[in-house]
C-alpha positions, 0 to 999 in steps of 0.5 A: 184565388182559384186559378182556372185551368183548361179542363177542355184541353185535349192532346189531339188538338193542334195549337194555333196563334190567337189574334184578339182584335179590339176596339172601344165599344158600344152600348147594346141598344140606343136606349137610356138604360143601355147607355147608362150601363155602357157609360158607367163602365167606360167612365169608371176606367181610371185610364180614361178619367184621371181624377181621384176615385172617390171624388169622381164616383160622386160626380159620375153617379150623382150627375153624369149618369143621371143626365148624359144617358138620355142625350147619348141615346138620342145621338145613337138613335140617329146612326143605329142601323138594322144591324145595330151599332155601326161600330160593332157591325163594321168590327164584326166584318173586319174580324171576319175579313181578317180571318179570311185573309189570314186563312189564305196565308196560314190555313188553319193556323190563326184564329181571330176573335173580336172584343170591345174594351167596354160593352159586348163582346167583352175582352174576357169572352174573346180571350176565352174563345181563343183559349178554347181554340187552343191558342198558345200564342196570343197577339192583342191588336187594339185598332187604335192607330195612335197610342194613348194610355186611355185606349191602348194601355186600358186594353192591356189592363183589361187583358191583364185582369183576365189573365189574373185568374188563368193558370196557363198564360199564353205567350203574349204580344201586343200592337201598341200603335201603327200611326206611321205604318206606310201601308196605313198612310197609303190607305188613308191617302187612297181613300181621300183620292177616291173621295175626290173623284166624286166630290172634287178637291176641297179648299180645306181638308181637316184631319180630325182626331178624338180629343184628349185632356191637355194634362194627359199630353203634358204628363207624357202621353204620346197621342198628340205627337202621333196624331200630328205625324199621321196627318203630316205623312198623309198630307205629304203623300197627297202633296198638299201645301200647308194652307190646304190641310189642318189638324183638329181634335173633336169629342171633348168632355167636361170643363177642362182644356183639351188638345187644340184646335177644336174641330167644331170651333175650327169649322165655325171659323172657316165658315165665317172666313169665307171657306166654302168647301171643307172635307173631313177625315178621321184617321184615328178611327178604324171604323165609323161610329157615333163620333164620326157619323153623328158628331162629325157628319151631322153636328159639325156639318151644321156648324160649318154650314150655319157659319156660311160654308156651302159644301161639306163632306165626311170621308168615311173611315177605312172600315172593312175596305179590302185595302184596309183588311190587307193593311191590318193583316200585314201588320198582324203578320209582321208582329207574329214573326218568329212564331212558327205556324207549326203542325204537330204530329198529334199521334205521337203526342197522344202516344207520349201523353198516354205513356205519361198517364194522361187521360186525354 
């Protein structure tokens, strides 16, 4: 293997702290072709699908990628905006706003880049941009509040794969989770209270998290526990009693058992039991996406109303709300403690480098 050096390195450039903000990803367009490419990358990740590789290859390419892209494209078409994918559009705004906030705190000392685990912009492109910015200390921040091997650990895998070809590896830190961060919990509670100001309090508040195969949980993945802790802390902050809220899991895939209770089945049951007013928040999503805008606010809304429910509303993700940007910036600041935001005397460094024979 030929390792990459840093041919653009110059002694007259200040180093900085690099922050790579990541999320799951999105197709480039709401089309079957774009979905086929995206799903092939996503569903080929062994962290996501823990099935023997050879068996899964035939299932993925022989069945799933022949059928699912068209259905998924139709779903994406419903939420696609003039700016493209909602997740990417919001993520770009988040990265921009975090950069602005950190510039206020550490002018010129921190560089923020955005990357997606699957699709574009890629993790490799984000890391390359930070290297070009002369980031010699690097913080990886996957915007998954609750840790799972299928999300957070997969991000680490992707970062490590890029570093396999780098000769000079920056000092590295990674934020694994922030499910019980007090600022994050308060921001969720405040968003719910704000929603209540215009939609009133519901009979039942659901905390819907993305699902996970049950056997992943039984193998030791902490995701289930962290979801429960997030929901419990927010409910306590809102002073809700046990009958006023419930935790559920959405987005299951395939025939095996996933974490329960399921969001769609729960909504149908609530409708048939006479519950008329339900609200849903999805605390595991830092930005609105297909799973919140189409699955929850369209599909699951219909499940509830068709079962007899009358009033349904989805409480948006925190997205790029100013309070959320402050929360994320505070988390970044806490995880970069000890990394001095120094300003190097470049003239002295250049002089020393020239004496040592450097060309730049």
